[in-house]
Steps between C-alpha positions, in 0.01 A plus 500: 500500500792285631635487140508877471682537847750224406561671162539838658735351763703332223527833318608673823758231578641517145501875505662523835785283382542697180484837690772376737716381211479817306469774762670324795375314797571783741301758305204264437478358839539849658214633282276216613607537863433872514157455335196565721168341421418774253828479309488115497232530233757664277774259592263215395391661163855582401644159606219302334428691182823676426754243617303172506293541200695733265866443601424134543392451141726308271479732198790737583827459693548706820768701339251612225229579760754715692588687185134569427447609853774759487361645174143509626591643841696773319189577288294523815775710673510282811854542639445312820388195299787545249746491793350174615497350156852597402608270786265229366633551148854449623384184683347380172819547293429838338825683455597850577530566125151354436349705781656818348362411154152422636488836677631693195230333291236577752623863536450559131145381503398617849675832533799648670351554848403133527831379350692730738327359804559146378862562429550667846357212698649224285847668535456515874409126522776398252757687725369355813499143361857546365373415152725759322806331645369153395428632148863630462648177616 
């Protein structure tokens, strides 16, 4: 049992570091601080499985994982998560041009309504982050 707990703790620690690196310390620490006992179960599963296990694997670079996330979140029509992961994609070196191409590709396969939502929230984040100015420089 101690091995399972230590393995779970290691995944949580690795995942927490990756979450902070990709999504920002303020966002991640704020999510954990606001979580009550009920929501902490979700914080643990997403930090351990999504970030510690999946994002922590050596098979893909973080930039590639971000690109995949943007496409999948567009397919699922999850604008709130797209907004979050556009910031993460920028942190992982995905360019404005690459984000545009990912969303265009996803729009063709997922449909105009999903693509429109994705473009709207991505545009908002890119404006807020000053990414358009950086891309032009």
